[in-house]
C-alpha positions as CSV (number, residue, x, y, z in Angstrom):
1,M,-2.5,23.8,23.0
2,N,-3.2,23.3,26.5
3,G,-6.6,21.7,25.8
4,I,-4.7,19.1,23.3
5,N,-2.3,18.3,26.0
6,Q,-5.0,17.8,28.7
7,Q,-6.8,15.5,26.2
8,N,-3.6,13.4,25.6
9,Q,-3.0,13.2,29.5
10,Q,-6.5,12.0,29.9
11,K,-6.3,9.0,27.7
12,P,-4.1,6.1,28.4
13,R,-0.4,6.4,27.2
14,L,0.3,3.1,25.1
15,K,3.5,1.5,24.1
16,F,3.8,0.4,20.5
17,L,6.4,-1.9,18.8
18,F,6.6,-1.3,15.0
19,V,8.3,-4.1,13.0
20,S,9.5,-3.6,9.5
21,I,11.4,-5.5,6.9
22,D,12.0,-2.5,4.4
23,A,11.1,0.5,6.7
24,L,7.6,1.1,5.2
25,I,5.6,2.1,8.3
26,G,7.7,4.9,9.9
27,D,5.1,7.8,8.9
28,L,2.4,6.0,10.9
29,A,4.7,5.3,13.8
30,W,5.7,9.0,13.9
31,A,2.0,9.9,13.9
32,V,1.4,7.5,16.9
33,K,4.3,9.1,18.8
34,K,3.1,12.7,18.1
35,E,-0.3,11.5,19.8
36,G,1.6,11.0,23.0
37,H,2.3,7.3,22.9
38,E,5.6,5.7,23.3
39,V,7.0,4.0,20.1
40,R,9.9,1.6,19.3
41,Y,10.7,0.7,15.7
42,Y,12.6,-2.2,14.3
43,I,13.9,-2.5,10.8
44,S,15.6,-5.7,9.7
45,E,16.8,-4.7,6.3
46,K,20.5,-3.5,6.8
47,E,20.3,-0.8,4.1
48,Q,17.2,0.8,5.5
49,K,18.1,0.9,9.1
50,D,18.6,4.7,9.3
51,V,15.2,5.6,8.0
52,C,13.3,7.4,10.4
53,D,16.1,8.1,12.8
54,G,15.3,11.3,14.7
55,F,11.5,10.8,14.2
56,V,11.0,7.7,16.5
57,D,13.1,5.7,18.9
58,K,14.8,2.6,17.0
59,V,15.8,-0.8,18.3
60,D,18.1,-3.4,17.1
61,G,15.8,-6.3,17.6
62,W,12.2,-6.8,18.1
63,K,11.4,-10.0,19.9
64,E,12.9,-8.8,23.1
65,H,10.6,-5.7,23.2
66,V,7.3,-7.7,22.7
67,D,6.6,-7.9,26.6
68,W,7.3,-4.1,26.8
69,A,4.7,-3.3,24.1
70,D,1.1,-3.0,24.7
71,C,0.6,-3.4,20.9
72,V,2.8,-4.9,18.1
73,V,2.3,-3.7,14.7
74,F,3.8,-5.6,11.6
75,D,4.0,-3.5,8.5
76,D,4.2,-6.1,5.8
77,F,3.4,-9.8,4.6
78,G,5.7,-12.4,5.8
79,F,5.2,-12.0,9.5
80,G,1.9,-13.9,9.5
81,A,3.4,-16.9,11.6
82,E,4.8,-14.7,14.3
83,A,1.6,-12.5,14.4
84,D,-0.6,-15.7,14.9
85,A,1.5,-17.0,17.6
86,L,1.6,-13.6,19.4
87,R,-2.1,-13.3,19.2
88,K,-2.6,-16.8,20.4
89,A,-0.3,-16.0,23.4
90,G,-2.8,-13.2,24.2
91,K,-0.8,-10.3,22.6
92,A,-2.5,-7.4,21.0
93,V,-1.2,-7.5,17.3
94,V,-1.9,-5.6,14.2
95,G,-0.6,-7.5,11.3
96,G,-1.2,-10.6,9.1
97,S,-1.7,-14.2,9.4
98,D,-0.6,-17.3,7.6
99,Y,-3.7,-17.4,5.7
100,T,-3.5,-13.6,4.6
101,D,0.1,-13.8,3.8
102,K,-0.9,-16.7,1.5
103,L,-3.6,-14.7,-0.1
104,E,-1.1,-12.2,-1.3
105,M,1.9,-14.1,-2.0
106,D,0.2,-17.0,-3.9
107,R,-1.8,-15.5,-6.7
108,E,-3.6,-18.8,-7.5
109,Y,-4.7,-19.5,-3.7
110,G,-6.0,-16.1,-3.6
111,Q,-8.0,-16.4,-6.7
112,S,-9.4,-19.7,-5.5
113,E,-10.2,-18.3,-2.1
114,M,-12.2,-15.5,-3.9
115,K,-14.0,-18.3,-6.2
116,S,-14.8,-20.3,-3.1
117,V,-16.9,-17.3,-1.5
118,G,-18.6,-16.4,-4.8
119,I,-16.4,-13.6,-6.1
120,N,-16.2,-13.2,-9.9
121,I,-12.5,-14.1,-11.1
122,I,-10.9,-13.4,-14.2
123,P,-9.8,-16.4,-16.2
124,R,-6.1,-17.1,-15.4
125,W,-3.5,-19.7,-15.9
126,N,-0.4,-20.6,-13.7
127,Y,3.1,-21.5,-14.9
128,T,6.5,-22.6,-13.6
129,N,7.8,-22.9,-17.1
130,F,8.1,-20.2,-19.7
131,D,8.0,-22.3,-22.8
132,E,4.7,-23.9,-21.8
133,A,3.2,-20.3,-21.4
134,I,4.6,-19.3,-24.7
135,D,3.1,-22.2,-26.4
136,F,-0.3,-21.7,-24.7
137,I,-0.4,-18.1,-26.0
138,K,0.5,-19.1,-29.6
139,K,-2.4,-21.6,-29.7
140,N,-4.9,-19.2,-27.7
141,T,-4.1,-15.7,-29.3
142,D,-5.6,-13.0,-27.1
143,R,-4.6,-10.1,-24.9
144,Y,-3.2,-11.1,-21.5
145,V,-1.2,-9.7,-18.4
146,I,1.8,-11.3,-17.0
147,K,2.0,-11.4,-13.1
148,P,5.0,-12.9,-11.4
149,S,4.1,-14.8,-7.9
150,G,5.9,-15.2,-4.7
151,L,8.6,-12.7,-3.8
152,A,9.2,-11.8,-7.6
153,Q,6.1,-9.9,-7.4
154,N,7.5,-7.3,-5.6
155,E,9.7,-6.3,-8.6
156,K,6.8,-4.1,-9.8
157,E,8.6,-3.6,-13.1
158,L,8.1,-7.3,-14.1
159,L,4.3,-6.8,-14.1
160,F,3.5,-6.6,-17.8
161,V,0.0,-5.7,-19.4
162,G,0.0,-6.8,-22.9
163,Q,-1.3,-4.2,-25.7
164,E,-1.6,-6.7,-28.7
165,D,-4.9,-8.5,-29.3
166,D,-2.9,-11.7,-30.4
167,G,-0.5,-11.8,-27.6
168,R,2.7,-11.3,-29.7
169,D,4.0,-8.8,-27.2
170,I,3.5,-11.2,-24.3
171,V,5.5,-13.9,-26.1
172,E,8.4,-11.4,-26.7
173,M,8.3,-10.4,-23.0
174,L,8.3,-14.2,-21.8
175,E,11.2,-14.9,-23.8
176,R,13.1,-12.0,-22.3
177,Y,11.9,-13.0,-18.9
178,K,13.2,-16.5,-19.5
179,K,16.6,-15.3,-20.6
180,N,17.1,-12.6,-18.0
181,W,14.9,-13.3,-15.0
182,G,14.5,-17.2,-15.3
183,K,16.2,-17.7,-11.9
184,K,14.2,-15.2,-10.1
185,I,10.7,-15.8,-11.4
186,K,9.9,-19.2,-10.2
187,A,6.1,-19.1,-11.0
188,F,3.7,-16.6,-12.6
189,Q,0.3,-16.2,-13.7
190,M,-1.1,-15.3,-17.0
191,Q,-4.4,-13.3,-16.7
192,K,-6.8,-12.6,-19.7
193,F,-7.0,-8.8,-20.0
194,I,-10.2,-7.2,-19.0
195,S,-10.9,-3.4,-19.9
196,G,-12.7,-1.0,-17.6
197,V,-11.8,1.1,-14.6
198,E,-9.2,0.1,-12.2
199,V,-10.6,0.6,-8.8
200,A,-9.8,-0.8,-5.3
201,V,-11.7,-1.1,-2.1
202,G,-10.3,-1.7,1.4
203,A,-11.2,-1.6,5.1
204,F,-9.6,-2.3,8.6
205,F,-10.5,-5.6,10.0
206,N,-10.5,-6.3,14.0
207,G,-10.3,-10.1,13.9
208,E,-13.8,-10.5,13.7
209,D,-15.3,-7.8,11.6
210,F,-14.7,-5.0,9.3
211,I,-14.6,-1.4,10.5
212,Y,-16.6,1.2,8.7
213,P,-16.2,3.3,6.8
214,I,-14.4,1.7,4.0
215,N,-12.0,3.2,1.5
216,V,-12.4,3.6,-2.3
217,N,-9.2,4.3,-4.1
218,F,-7.6,4.8,-7.5
219,E,-3.9,4.0,-7.9
220,H,-1.5,5.4,-10.4
221,K,1.3,2.7,-10.7
222,K,3.2,3.8,-13.6
223,M,6.2,6.3,-13.3
224,F,5.3,9.0,-15.6
225,P,2.0,11.2,-16.2
226,G,-0.4,9.6,-18.7
227,D,0.5,6.0,-17.2
228,L,3.8,5.7,-19.1
229,G,7.0,4.2,-18.1
230,P,7.7,1.3,-15.7
231,S,5.5,0.1,-12.9
232,T,6.4,1.4,-9.4
233,G,4.0,-0.1,-7.2
234,E,2.4,3.3,-6.9
235,M,3.3,7.1,-7.7
236,G,0.0,8.4,-6.2
237,T,-3.5,7.7,-5.2
238,S,-6.9,9.5,-5.0
239,M,-9.4,8.2,-2.6
240,F,-12.5,8.8,-0.5
241,F,-14.1,7.0,2.5
242,T,-17.8,5.8,2.5
243,N,-20.0,3.7,4.5
244,R,-21.4,1.9,1.6
245,S,-19.9,0.6,-1.7
246,P,-21.4,-2.1,-4.2
247,I,-17.8,-2.8,-5.2
248,F,-17.0,-3.7,-1.6
249,D,-20.2,-5.7,-1.2
250,A,-19.6,-7.7,-4.3
251,T,-15.9,-8.6,-3.3
252,L,-14.1,-7.9,-0.1
253,L,-17.2,-8.3,2.1
254,K,-17.6,-11.8,1.1
255,M,-14.2,-12.7,2.6
256,K,-15.6,-11.6,6.1
257,E,-15.8,-15.1,7.5
258,K,-12.5,-16.3,6.0
259,L,-10.7,-13.4,7.8
260,A,-12.4,-13.9,10.9
261,A,-11.5,-17.7,10.9
262,C,-7.8,-16.7,10.7
263,G,-8.1,-13.8,13.2
264,Y,-6.7,-11.3,10.8
265,V,-6.3,-7.8,12.2
266,G,-5.3,-4.9,10.0
267,Y,-6.0,-3.2,6.7
268,I,-7.0,-5.4,3.6
269,D,-7.6,-4.1,0.0
270,I,-8.8,-5.8,-3.1
271,N,-8.1,-4.1,-6.4
272,C,-10.6,-4.6,-9.4
273,I,-11.5,-4.0,-12.9
274,A,-15.0,-2.7,-13.2
275,N,-16.9,-2.6,-16.4
276,S,-20.6,-2.7,-17.7
277,R,-20.4,-6.6,-17.4
278,G,-19.3,-6.8,-13.7
279,I,-16.6,-6.4,-11.2
280,Y,-13.4,-8.6,-11.7
281,P,-11.1,-8.7,-8.7
282,L,-7.2,-8.8,-9.5
283,E,-5.5,-9.4,-6.2
284,F,-5.4,-8.9,-2.5
285,T,-3.2,-6.5,-0.4
286,S,-3.5,-8.2,3.1
287,R,-1.4,-5.5,4.9
288,F,-0.9,-1.6,5.0
289,G,-0.4,-0.1,1.5
290,Y,2.1,2.3,0.7
291,P,1.7,5.2,0.0
292,H,-2.0,4.4,0.7
293,I,-1.7,4.5,4.5
294,S,-0.2,7.9,4.4
295,I,-2.8,9.3,2.1
296,A,-5.5,7.7,4.4
297,M,-4.0,9.4,7.3
298,E,-5.0,12.8,5.5
299,G,-8.6,11.7,5.6
300,V,-8.8,10.1,9.2
301,L,-9.9,12.3,12.3
302,S,-9.6,9.6,14.8
303,E,-6.3,9.0,16.8
304,W,-4.3,6.2,15.3
305,G,-2.9,5.0,18.5
306,Q,-6.3,4.4,20.0
307,F,-7.6,2.9,16.9
308,L,-4.9,0.4,16.2
309,Y,-4.9,-0.7,20.1
310,G,-8.6,-1.3,19.7
311,I,-8.9,-3.2,16.5
312,A,-6.0,-5.5,18.0
313,R,-8.3,-6.2,20.9
314,K,-11.1,-7.2,18.7
315,E,-13.0,-4.0,19.7
316,K,-14.7,-1.4,17.3
317,P,-13.0,1.9,18.2
318,E,-14.2,5.0,16.9
319,F,-13.0,5.7,13.3
320,R,-13.9,9.0,12.2
321,T,-13.1,10.4,8.7
322,K,-13.4,13.5,6.6
323,R,-16.4,13.9,4.0
324,A,-13.9,14.7,1.5
325,F,-11.5,13.5,-1.3
326,E,-8.1,12.7,-0.4
327,V,-5.0,12.9,-3.1
328,G,-1.5,11.8,-2.3
329,V,1.7,12.1,-4.5
330,V,5.0,10.3,-4.2
331,V,8.0,12.5,-4.5
332,A,11.0,10.5,-5.4
333,V,14.5,10.8,-6.3
334,P,17.1,8.4,-8.3
335,P,17.2,5.4,-8.4
336,F,13.4,4.9,-7.7
337,P,11.7,2.7,-8.5
338,F,14.8,0.6,-9.1
339,H,17.2,-1.0,-6.7
340,D,20.6,0.5,-7.5
341,P,22.6,1.6,-4.2
342,D,25.4,2.9,-6.4
343,S,23.0,5.3,-8.1
344,F,21.6,6.5,-4.7
345,R,25.0,7.1,-3.3
346,R,25.9,9.2,-6.3
347,Y,22.7,11.2,-6.7
348,S,20.6,11.3,-3.5
349,E,22.3,9.8,-0.2
350,D,22.0,12.3,2.6
351,A,20.6,15.0,0.5
352,S,18.8,17.6,2.6
353,I,15.1,18.4,2.0
354,I,14.5,22.0,2.0
355,F,11.1,23.6,2.7
356,K,10.7,27.0,1.4
357,T,8.2,27.7,4.5
358,Q,7.7,25.6,7.7
359,N,4.2,24.8,6.9
360,L,4.6,20.9,6.8
361,A,0.8,20.3,6.5
362,G,0.3,17.2,4.4
363,I,4.1,16.2,4.4
364,H,4.7,12.5,5.2
365,P,8.4,11.0,5.5
366,G,9.2,8.1,3.4
367,D,12.7,7.1,3.6
368,V,13.9,10.1,5.4
369,K,15.8,10.8,8.6
370,L,15.9,13.8,11.0
371,V,19.4,15.3,11.9
372,E,19.3,18.4,14.0
373,D,15.9,19.4,12.7
374,D,17.1,18.9,8.9
375,W,15.1,16.3,6.8
376,R,17.7,14.1,4.9
377,L,17.2,11.3,2.5
378,A,17.9,8.0,4.0
379,G,17.8,4.2,3.2
380,N,18.7,3.6,-0.5
381,S,15.3,3.5,-2.4
382,G,14.8,7.2,-3.3
383,Y,11.1,7.0,-2.0
384,A,11.4,10.3,-0.2
385,L,8.2,11.9,0.6
386,V,4.5,11.4,0.3
387,V,2.6,14.8,0.0
388,T,-1.3,14.7,0.6
389,A,-4.2,16.9,0.6
390,S,-8.1,16.6,1.2
391,G,-10.8,18.8,-0.1
392,T,-14.6,18.8,-1.0
393,T,-13.9,18.5,-4.8
394,M,-11.1,16.5,-6.6
395,E,-10.0,19.5,-8.5
396,E,-9.5,21.6,-5.1
397,T,-7.7,18.6,-3.5
398,R,-5.5,18.5,-6.6
399,K,-4.6,22.2,-6.5
400,T,-3.9,21.9,-2.7
401,V,-1.6,18.9,-2.9
402,Y,0.6,20.4,-6.0
403,N,0.8,23.7,-4.3
404,R,2.2,21.8,-1.0
405,I,4.7,20.2,-3.4
406,K,5.9,23.6,-4.8
407,N,7.2,24.1,-1.2
408,I,9.7,21.4,-1.4
409,I,13.2,21.3,-2.8
410,I,15.2,18.2,-3.2
411,P,17.9,17.7,-5.6
412,N,16.7,15.6,-8.7
413,M,13.2,15.2,-7.2
414,F,10.3,14.0,-9.6
415,Y,6.8,13.2,-9.2
416,R,3.6,12.7,-11.2
417,T,1.4,15.7,-12.3
418,D,-1.7,14.0,-13.0
419,I,-2.9,12.3,-9.9
420,G,-6.5,12.4,-9.7
421,T,-7.1,13.6,-13.2
422,R,-8.9,10.4,-14.1
423,W,-11.7,11.1,-11.6
424,V,-14.1,12.6,-13.6
425,E,-14.0,10.0,-16.5
426,D,-13.8,7.2,-14.2
427,S,-16.5,8.3,-11.6
428,D,-18.8,8.9,-14.5
429,R,-18.4,5.5,-15.8
430,L,-18.7,3.8,-12.5
431,T,-21.8,5.7,-11.5
432,M,-23.3,4.9,-14.8
433,W,-22.8,1.1,-13.9
434,G,-24.1,1.5,-10.7
435,Y,-20.9,1.0,-8.6
436,L,-20.8,4.5,-7.1
């Protein structure tokens, strides 16, 4: 322990300001604090303000703390204009840009930017009128995917993957969206359905270049085992770090010059469908991913504070990772994945998280607060914990992560029991096609 303290004392103590809308980055902020740095955390969403209380110091505004901070970290899209302005003023900033915000928020723009650098894109059609889309499908029967654009894309349950080859289910769903969500969905994209393995690649970018190794990951977005139920954003992910990936070379690497031109600093990810005919990107995530960042933390050996500060200064800091697989599982409570404050108050508000033993290896706080050494649910989302593990085989890693979950007691908790089980089949196919 003394050796660790001496190492922390030898390294510069830095000041970090983390800025959130919906309290997404608390786990990373806590990790940076535990490394010996000073941390202040701002959350704008009123219902999320108690998240991470007791873990890190909180502030009621962020702009008045910018001069105090050595590095400002934005955790979501929507801060691009502020991040651009601060970087222009000489501030060390991890976060988006106007350009990368648009890549994620405007699906059509993201697809057109992919096409401009020679990335394969899936045939797609953009609409602001439900009747026009319905008419198109009736005249062009096929299997499609509905993807809301703009802020509505945060409502993950609205993404719908058609199952019928003639598009009948898509027509029915569009009719319901028109009736029930017409005021919220201002624009949406119809993509042709492509079968294959869904896989994503991502990496950190320092304003000029990518930082290696890169991350290859497999998300599990549906609520229930077997990919059943509503889309949640993500219920868990399996991943690994590597210095080379044909999928990365065919997709994200081609965006290097555009990312450098806008000065983007942070993590960026592109998810794809891969099959024997090619790699077909779906969309960008030009920010930290959740629970991706917590699972990545399981596999990263370098200190996060020095790394974040380094990339914000256009440096190439050391980024050491384990030669291992990582698996992460979201442990949730009602009303997750839906927004229902009344249900949260009834079933989950202020509930204690009990650990059978005090071994907290792989335990990452989600919407949680610390009250007199007691972990309690906070916010109102029901996104409680992310539990992670690493290992030399996927099966070993899965066994460890689910043993760690057995150490947790939360009233009404639920989680998927099959994170990582697709690895054997998916890796075999990707290897056969030359992508792994």
